[in-house]
PADREN-969669 format. One line per field, with one value per atom (N, C-alpha, C): residue number from 1; residue in one letter; atom name; x, z, y. Coordinates in Angstrom, 3 decimals. Layout:
<recs>
i <- [NUM ...]
aa <- [a ...]
at <- [CA ...]
xx <- [X ...]
zz <- [Z ...]
yy <- [Y ...]
</recs>
This chain:
<recs>
i <- [1 1 1 2 2 2 3 3 3 4 4 4 5 5 5 6 6 6 7 7 7 8 8 8 9 9 9 10 10 10 11 11 11 12 12 12 13 13 13 14 14 14 15 15 15 16 16 16 17 17 17 18 18 18 19 19 19 20 20 20 21 21 21 22 22 22 23 23 23 24 24 24 25 25 25 26 26 26 27 27 27 28 28 28 29 29 29 30 30 30 31 31 31 32 32 32 33 33 33 34 34 34 35 35 35 36 36 36 37 37 37 38 38 38 39 39 39 40 40 40 41 41 41 42 42 42 43 43 43 44 44 44 45 45 45 46 46 46 47 47 47 48 48 48 49 49 49 50 50 50 51 51 51 52 52 52 53 53 53 54 54 54 55 55 55 56 56 56 57 57 57 58 58 58 59 59 59 60 60 60 61 61 61 62 62 62 63 63 63 64 64 64 65 65 65 66 66 66 67 67 67 68 68 68 69 69 69 70 70 70 71 71 71 72 72 72 73 73 73 74 74 74 75 75 75 76 76 76 77 77 77 78 78 78 79 79 79 80 80 80 81 81 81 82 82 82 83 83 83 84 84 84 85 85 85 86 86 86 87 87 87 88 88 88 89 89 89 90 90 90 91 91 91 92 92 92 93 93 93 94 94 94 95 95 95 96 96 96 97 97 97 98 98 98 99 99 99 100 100 100 101 101 101 102 102 102 103 103 103 104 104 104 105 105 105 106 106 106 107 107 107 108 108 108 109 109 109 110 110 110 111 111 111 112 112 112 113 113 113 114 114 114 115 115 115 116 116 116 117 117 117 118 118 118 119 119 119 120 120 120 121 121 121 122 122 122 123 123 123 124 124 124 125 125 125 126 126 126 127 127 127 128 128 128 129 129 129 130 130 130 131 131 131 132 132 132 133 133 133 134 134 134 135 135 135 136 136 136 137 137 137 138 138 138 139 139 139 140 140 140 141 141 141 142 142 142 143 143 143 144 144 144 145 145 145 146 146 146 147 147 147 148 148 148 149 149 149 150 150 150 151 151 151 152 152 152 153 153 153 154 154 154 155 155 155 156 156 156 157 157 157 158 158 158 159 159 159 160 160 160 161 161 161 162 162 162 163 163 163 164 164 164 165 165 165 166 166 166 167 167 167]
aa <- [x x x x x x x x x x x x x x x x x x x x x x x x x x x x x x x x x x x x x x x x x x x x x x x x x x x x x x x x x x x x x x x x x x x x x x x x x x x x x x x x x x x x x x x x x x x x x x x x x x x x x x x x x x x x x x x x x x x x x x x x x x x x x x x x x x x x x x x x x x x x x x x x x x x x x x x x x x x x x x x x x x x x x x x x x x x x x x x x x x x x x x x x x x x x x x x x x x x x x x x x x x x x x x x x x x x x x x x x x x x x x x x x x x x x x x x x x x x x x x x x x x x x x x x x x x x x x x x x x x x x x x x x x x x x x x x x x x x x x x x x x x x x x x x x x x x x x x x x x x x x x x x x x x x x x x x x x x x x x x x x x x x x x x x x x x x x x x x x x x x x x x x x x x x x x x x x x x x x x x x x x x x x x x x x x x x x x x x x x x x x x x x x x x x x x x x x x x x x x x x x x x x x x x x x x x x x x x x x x x x x x x x x x x x x x x x x x x x x x x x x x x x x x x x x x x x x x x x x x x x x x x x x x x x x x x x x x x x x x x x x x x x x x x x x x x x x x x x x x x x x x]
at <- [N CA C N CA C N CA C N CA C N CA C N CA C N CA C N CA C N CA C N CA C N CA C N CA C N CA C N CA C N CA C N CA C N CA C N CA C N CA C N CA C N CA C N CA C N CA C N CA C N CA C N CA C N CA C N CA C N CA C N CA C N CA C N CA C N CA C N CA C N CA C N CA C N CA C N CA C N CA C N CA C N CA C N CA C N CA C N CA C N CA C N CA C N CA C N CA C N CA C N CA C N CA C N CA C N CA C N CA C N CA C N CA C N CA C N CA C N CA C N CA C N CA C N CA C N CA C N CA C N CA C N CA C N CA C N CA C N CA C N CA C N CA C N CA C N CA C N CA C N CA C N CA C N CA C N CA C N CA C N CA C N CA C N CA C N CA C N CA C N CA C N CA C N CA C N CA C N CA C N CA C N CA C N CA C N CA C N CA C N CA C N CA C N CA C N CA C N CA C N CA C N CA C N CA C N CA C N CA C N CA C N CA C N CA C N CA C N CA C N CA C N CA C N CA C N CA C N CA C N CA C N CA C N CA C N CA C N CA C N CA C N CA C N CA C N CA C N CA C N CA C N CA C N CA C N CA C N CA C N CA C N CA C N CA C N CA C N CA C N CA C N CA C N CA C N CA C N CA C N CA C N CA C N CA C N CA C N CA C N CA C N CA C N CA C N CA C N CA C N CA C N CA C N CA C N CA C N CA C N CA C N CA C N CA C N CA C N CA C N CA C N CA C N CA C N CA C N CA C N CA C N CA C N CA C]
xx <- [-40.731 -41.456 -42.265 -42.261 -42.973 -44.342 -45.349 -46.737 -47.181 -47.844 -48.407 -49.923 -50.511 -51.959 -52.417 -53.726 -54.287 -54.158 -53.946 -54.002 -55.433 -55.585 -56.906 -57.124 -58.376 -58.650 -57.964 -57.919 -57.321 -55.791 -55.206 -53.752 -53.296 -54.117 -53.783 -52.479 -52.187 -50.929 -49.726 -49.875 -48.829 -48.628 -49.735 -49.671 -48.994 -49.402 -48.816 -47.305 -46.864 -45.438 -44.684 -45.266 -44.620 -44.559 -45.654 -45.688 -44.687 -44.602 -43.633 -42.206 -41.964 -40.635 -40.290 -41.257 -41.036 -40.694 -41.457 -41.229 -39.883 -39.473 -38.188 -37.034 -37.176 -36.113 -35.924 -37.005 -36.957 -37.703 -37.232 -37.977 -38.171 -37.304 -37.426 -38.262 -38.896 -39.698 -41.194 -41.586 -43.015 -43.371 -44.608 -45.117 -45.355 -45.644 -45.836 -44.485 -44.461 -43.219 -43.435 -42.352 -42.376 -42.899 -42.437 -42.850 -44.358 -44.913 -46.369 -47.100 -46.650 -47.335 -47.274 -46.219 -46.100 -47.145 -47.722 -48.735 -50.124 -50.294 -51.611 -51.958 -53.168 -53.663 -53.996 -54.117 -54.410 -55.650 -56.661 -57.891 -57.693 -56.744 -56.452 -55.902 -54.959 -54.375 -55.428 -56.201 -57.227 -58.248 -58.640 -59.662 -59.192 -57.894 -57.383 -57.720 -57.810 -58.074 -59.504 -60.297 -61.695 -62.555 -63.508 -64.506 -63.890 -62.837 -62.193 -63.145 -63.363 -64.136 -63.149 -63.176 -62.187 -62.295 -63.349 -63.469 -62.607 -62.241 -61.493 -60.197 -59.984 -58.766 -58.185 -56.873 -56.169 -54.902 -55.044 -53.879 -53.166 -52.034 -51.340 -50.079 -49.852 -48.644 -47.876 -46.588 -45.734 -45.401 -45.623 -45.476 -44.511 -43.590 -42.634 -42.698 -43.187 -43.319 -44.059 -45.209 -46.083 -45.508 -44.406 -43.794 -44.024 -44.509 -44.741 -43.412 -43.111 -41.832 -41.991 -43.224 -43.435 -44.853 -45.034 -46.315 -46.530 -47.754 -48.197 -49.691 -50.168 -51.583 -52.112 -53.111 -53.772 -55.053 -55.335 -56.544 -57.136 -58.441 -59.177 -60.151 -59.955 -60.800 -62.167 -63.191 -64.566 -64.745 -64.003 -64.182 -63.517 -62.666 -62.035 -61.775 -62.772 -62.693 -61.784 -61.301 -60.444 -58.965 -58.634 -57.236 -57.049 -56.045 -55.690 -54.357 -54.177 -52.915 -52.235 -50.919 -50.114 -49.358 -49.628 -49.029 -48.293 -47.507 -46.899 -46.042 -45.518 -44.717 -43.393 -43.128 -41.890 -41.626 -40.356 -39.905 -38.811 -38.859 -37.844 -36.461 -35.435 -34.091 -33.627 -33.949 -33.468 -34.148 -35.230 -35.951 -35.804 -35.037 -34.855 -34.022 -34.300 -33.572 -34.093 -35.224 -35.805 -37.108 -37.457 -38.677 -39.929 -39.788 -40.955 -41.650 -40.880 -41.475 -42.229 -41.666 -42.327 -43.646 -43.638 -44.864 -45.934 -45.527 -46.474 -47.071 -46.200 -46.648 -47.564 -47.196 -48.023 -49.385 -49.439 -50.708 -51.637 -51.110 -51.932 -52.324 -51.408 -51.712 -52.826 -52.762 -53.801 -55.143 -55.122 -56.344 -56.954 -56.127 -56.619 -57.235 -56.604 -57.113 -58.485 -58.614 -59.885 -60.978 -60.606 -61.594 -61.988 -61.347 -61.693 -60.868 -59.829 -58.964 -58.196 -57.962 -57.207 -55.753 -55.436 -54.061 -53.810 -52.533 -52.114 -50.995 -51.088 -50.185 -49.472 -48.220 -47.450 -46.478 -45.907 -44.848 -43.595 -42.452 -41.182 -40.214 -39.528 -38.578 -37.417 -37.106 -35.971 -34.709 -33.945 -32.734 -32.917 -34.174 -34.429 -34.338 -33.110 -32.832 -33.456 -33.378 -33.928 -35.433 -36.157 -37.603 -37.928 -37.228 -37.492 -37.205 -36.137 -35.794 -36.885 -37.386 -38.476 -39.689 -40.093 -41.287 -41.107 -39.968 -39.723 -39.728 -39.183 -39.149 -40.557 -41.513 -42.905 -43.694 -43.050 -43.716 -44.189 -43.930 -44.308 -43.443 -44.057 -43.345 -43.596 -42.559 -42.674 -43.571 -44.293 -45.100 -45.151 -45.353 -45.470 -44.140 -44.221 -43.043 -42.873 -41.638 -41.424 -42.123 -42.529 -43.230 -42.492 -42.621 -41.984 -42.540 -41.662 -42.095 -43.073 -42.706 -43.567 -42.940 -43.704 -43.150 -41.969 -40.966 -39.843 -38.693 -38.797 -37.677 -37.276 -35.997 -35.470 -35.404 -36.530 -36.635 -37.802 -37.664 -38.684 -39.177 -40.404 -41.051 -41.437 -41.192 -41.703 -42.870 -43.890 -45.058 -44.803 -45.277 -45.141 -46.504 -46.725 -48.010 -47.793 -48.636 -48.673 -50.062 -50.136 -51.412 -51.727 -52.913 -53.338 -54.077 -53.600 -54.214 -55.446 -56.399 -57.631 -57.454 -57.899 -57.783 -58.928]
zz <- [-122.369 -123.006 -121.953 -122.064 -121.109 -121.667 -120.862 -121.233 -120.531 -121.260 -120.697 -120.672 -119.473 -119.344 -118.053 -117.939 -116.715 -115.573 -114.380 -113.181 -112.986 -112.493 -112.147 -110.644 -110.201 -108.775 -107.858 -108.259 -107.405 -107.344 -108.116 -108.125 -107.220 -106.253 -105.400 -104.628 -104.228 -103.512 -104.436 -105.675 -106.671 -106.909 -107.035 -107.200 -105.988 -104.780 -103.555 -103.555 -103.845 -103.854 -104.863 -106.032 -107.082 -106.688 -106.163 -105.758 -104.634 -103.673 -102.595 -103.131 -104.078 -104.698 -105.401 -106.097 -106.803 -105.817 -104.751 -103.758 -103.051 -102.811 -102.171 -103.128 -104.383 -105.370 -105.808 -105.956 -106.543 -105.661 -104.452 -103.519 -103.993 -104.881 -105.362 -106.626 -107.044 -108.262 -107.984 -106.723 -106.405 -105.290 -105.318 -104.253 -102.981 -103.096 -101.941 -101.496 -100.281 -99.781 -99.399 -99.382 -98.944 -97.513 -96.662 -95.258 -95.115 -95.882 -95.857 -96.333 -97.450 -98.062 -97.171 -96.405 -95.511 -94.395 -94.125 -93.060 -93.555 -94.873 -95.410 -95.067 -94.610 -94.360 -95.694 -95.671 -96.897 -97.612 -96.858 -97.464 -98.335 -97.983 -98.793 -100.147 -100.120 -101.375 -102.216 -101.560 -102.265 -102.909 -102.209 -102.729 -103.950 -104.112 -105.272 -106.590 -106.532 -107.768 -107.844 -106.805 -106.819 -107.588 -108.310 -108.980 -109.786 -110.511 -111.362 -112.495 -112.660 -113.797 -114.930 -115.989 -117.058 -117.827 -117.572 -118.200 -117.484 -116.218 -115.451 -114.840 -114.818 -114.242 -115.149 -115.282 -116.099 -115.363 -114.451 -113.725 -114.540 -115.116 -116.055 -115.419 -115.663 -115.193 -116.333 -116.103 -117.010 -116.278 -116.947 -116.300 -117.100 -116.359 -116.958 -116.151 -116.772 -116.095 -114.764 -114.780 -113.608 -112.550 -112.839 -111.911 -112.459 -111.618 -112.034 -112.056 -113.187 -113.344 -113.745 -113.861 -114.226 -113.919 -113.814 -113.387 -113.997 -114.348 -114.724 -114.432 -114.083 -113.748 -114.409 -115.267 -115.895 -115.162 -115.030 -114.348 -115.138 -115.293 -115.855 -114.780 -114.310 -113.245 -113.791 -112.975 -113.383 -113.737 -113.063 -113.307 -114.592 -115.210 -116.471 -117.329 -118.050 -118.852 -120.070 -120.356 -121.529 -121.209 -119.934 -119.530 -118.698 -119.062 -118.309 -117.607 -116.474 -115.742 -115.783 -115.880 -115.818 -114.499 -113.655 -112.330 -112.197 -111.134 -110.693 -111.746 -112.691 -113.761 -113.193 -113.374 -112.849 -113.516 -113.759 -114.285 -113.366 -113.064 -112.182 -112.829 -112.005 -112.536 -113.541 -113.308 -114.217 -115.578 -115.710 -116.990 -117.680 -117.098 -117.710 -118.979 -119.910 -121.172 -122.173 -121.871 -122.763 -123.405 -123.210 -123.802 -122.968 -121.745 -120.900 -120.534 -120.135 -119.788 -120.946 -122.119 -123.334 -123.559 -123.413 -123.630 -122.586 -121.337 -120.292 -120.605 -120.925 -121.247 -122.459 -123.501 -124.712 -124.428 -123.543 -123.199 -122.513 -121.563 -120.883 -121.850 -122.706 -123.681 -124.620 -125.114 -126.000 -125.269 -124.023 -123.215 -123.098 -122.768 -122.608 -123.913 -125.014 -126.326 -126.582 -126.322 -126.527 -125.632 -124.435 -123.518 -123.904 -124.925 -125.404 -124.827 -124.076 -123.540 -124.682 -124.554 -125.580 -125.161 -123.923 -123.448 -122.311 -122.100 -120.951 -120.261 -118.932 -118.135 -117.115 -116.819 -115.810 -115.159 -114.062 -113.412 -113.369 -113.613 -113.564 -112.694 -111.801 -110.900 -111.709 -111.440 -112.118 -111.826 -112.849 -112.705 -113.054 -113.230 -113.641 -115.170 -115.651 -117.082 -117.892 -117.388 -118.141 -118.351 -117.303 -117.428 -118.336 -118.145 -118.967 -120.444 -120.710 -122.089 -122.704 -121.936 -122.411 -122.760 -121.856 -122.095 -123.275 -123.375 -124.510 -125.836 -125.819 -127.064 -127.530 -126.600 -126.947 -127.317 -127.205 -127.571 -126.399 -125.166 -124.008 -123.980 -123.564 -123.426 -122.037 -121.472 -120.151 -120.228 -119.141 -119.042 -117.589 -117.410 -116.071 -115.330 -114.086 -113.231 -112.442 -112.133 -111.280 -109.929 -109.356 -108.076 -107.136 -105.819 -104.888 -105.058 -104.943 -105.032 -103.913 -102.704 -101.524 -100.391 -99.366 -98.247 -97.593 -97.222 -96.470 -97.294 -98.628 -99.462 -100.418 -100.762 -101.659 -103.094 -103.566 -104.936 -105.603 -106.900 -107.652 -108.813 -109.193 -110.285 -111.367 -112.597 -113.713 -114.328 -114.694 -115.338 -116.834 -117.417 -118.854 -119.406 -120.668 -121.300 -122.718 -123.099 -124.460 -125.010 -126.129 -126.774 -127.620 -127.404 -128.129 -129.388 -130.509 -131.777 -132.049 -132.657 -133.042 -134.446 -134.634 -135.974 -136.857]
yy <- [87.146 88.232 88.991 90.288 91.133 91.500 91.226 91.511 92.797 93.673 94.903 94.732 94.906 94.772 95.419 95.598 96.156 95.163 95.709 94.879 94.410 93.209 92.668 92.845 92.943 93.168 92.159 90.907 89.884 89.976 90.872 91.039 92.184 92.557 93.696 93.484 92.245 91.989 92.202 91.795 92.004 93.498 94.216 95.673 96.313 95.922 96.472 96.259 95.044 94.751 95.593 95.765 96.550 98.021 98.534 99.950 100.202 99.309 99.469 99.400 98.512 98.433 99.737 100.308 101.575 102.688 102.774 103.823 103.654 102.409 102.132 102.428 102.003 102.156 103.603 104.329 105.673 106.676 106.913 107.761 109.195 109.675 111.048 111.175 110.082 110.116 110.257 110.160 110.117 111.092 111.555 112.402 111.621 110.342 109.467 108.911 108.375 107.788 106.328 105.596 104.205 104.108 104.997 104.975 105.180 106.111 106.322 105.079 104.543 103.393 102.159 102.017 100.859 100.878 102.021 102.112 101.698 101.553 101.199 99.755 99.553 98.202 97.537 96.217 95.468 95.997 96.393 96.877 98.105 98.940 100.123 99.698 98.760 98.273 97.554 96.716 95.952 96.884 97.938 98.851 99.622 99.791 100.531 99.823 98.507 97.760 97.231 97.448 97.004 97.998 97.484 98.319 99.463 99.163 100.159 100.533 101.818 102.317 102.570 101.767 101.915 103.229 103.992 105.310 106.349 106.082 107.082 106.556 105.255 104.679 103.601 103.641 102.660 102.212 101.229 100.719 99.643 99.989 99.112 98.543 97.262 96.621 95.988 95.813 95.053 93.760 92.640 91.334 90.465 89.848 88.925 87.636 86.581 85.284 85.415 86.031 86.221 87.152 87.776 88.729 90.131 91.030 92.411 93.157 93.813 94.497 95.964 96.437 97.836 98.256 99.562 100.105 101.482 101.774 103.119 103.186 104.365 104.503 105.761 105.604 106.739 107.075 108.365 108.836 109.994 109.963 111.096 111.564 112.779 113.322 113.709 113.500 113.808 115.276 116.163 117.596 118.087 117.270 117.673 116.438 116.004 114.777 114.923 116.135 116.311 116.128 115.988 115.854 114.587 113.817 112.609 112.854 112.193 112.262 110.902 110.918 109.700 109.718 108.719 108.606 107.274 107.171 105.916 105.224 105.955 105.375 104.872 103.564 102.985 101.645 101.375 100.079 99.556 98.264 97.683 97.807 97.982 98.210 97.160 95.892 94.841 94.861 95.633 95.702 97.055 97.946 99.264 99.137 100.021 100.025 99.023 98.377 97.368 97.846 99.113 99.644 99.430 98.932 98.665 99.966 100.971 102.265 102.865 102.771 103.297 102.574 101.267 100.494 100.814 100.988 101.373 102.747 103.696 105.044 105.049 104.311 104.248 103.625 102.646 102.004 102.998 103.762 104.764 105.884 106.290 107.336 106.897 105.681 105.155 105.075 104.618 104.559 105.952 106.961 108.329 108.833 108.528 108.933 108.308 107.022 106.315 106.900 107.356 107.928 109.352 109.910 111.240 112.373 112.045 113.096 113.753 115.038 115.755 115.991 115.642 115.785 114.806 114.522 113.726 114.497 114.575 115.394 114.502 114.838 114.121 115.071 114.653 115.399 114.544 115.167 114.447 115.241 114.524 115.169 115.732 116.996 117.622 116.810 116.531 115.741 114.275 113.837 112.453 112.420 112.397 112.536 111.399 110.165 109.027 109.198 109.567 109.747 110.925 112.027 113.205 112.914 112.179 111.818 110.949 109.983 109.134 109.982 110.854 111.660 112.604 113.238 114.141 113.372 112.159 111.371 110.987 110.998 110.694 111.954 113.118 114.362 115.210 114.781 115.594 116.852 117.967 119.223 119.793 120.403 121.016 122.242 122.500 123.716 124.177 125.452 126.014 126.036 126.464 126.552 125.255 124.889 123.709 123.887 122.752 122.729 121.782 121.986 121.056 119.647 118.652 117.256 116.939 117.287 117.111 117.922 118.232 118.999 118.275 119.063 118.515 117.975 118.031 117.573 118.686 118.698 119.722 119.189 118.691 118.188 118.906 119.131 119.855 119.009 119.256 118.531 119.522 119.145 119.940 119.179 119.911 119.301 119.218 118.131 117.923 117.520 117.885 117.620 117.097 116.156 115.649 115.928 116.658 116.893 115.663 115.097 113.898 114.333 113.879 114.272 113.426 114.040 113.335 112.787 111.562 110.937 111.376]
</recs>
């Protein structure tokens, strides 16, 4: 059974391994690169999970038998508390098609709603049909013009937004 929960500070090595796996497996899905991330010292990885303010950060993992198999990270910026961003969304290949991505996304969406955000925004690489299908099935809609994924690559990202309804 796969458990969805926040990463704990002491799990920074597990988070690092999962993030590196995501960057290696899906290099065109992220603004960061595996090569960049490999240069980070342990302290950089450790600091990402230290002193997390649950009002602005939601680092969520999917765990199967103590092994991390999925990741999503929600962020609410101080300058715009009404909008949350969904970053680092990834599921390991052996767990795809089992609803793990949906559960990760739903966990971050629920967190954003509880924090008072009225929308959640993400970027998806054009051509990533599986990710786009997942987001559309949850109610995300594309907005704005596509943007470059990162300098030096011929990949584009479309922004998508989900309006969070108030109960």
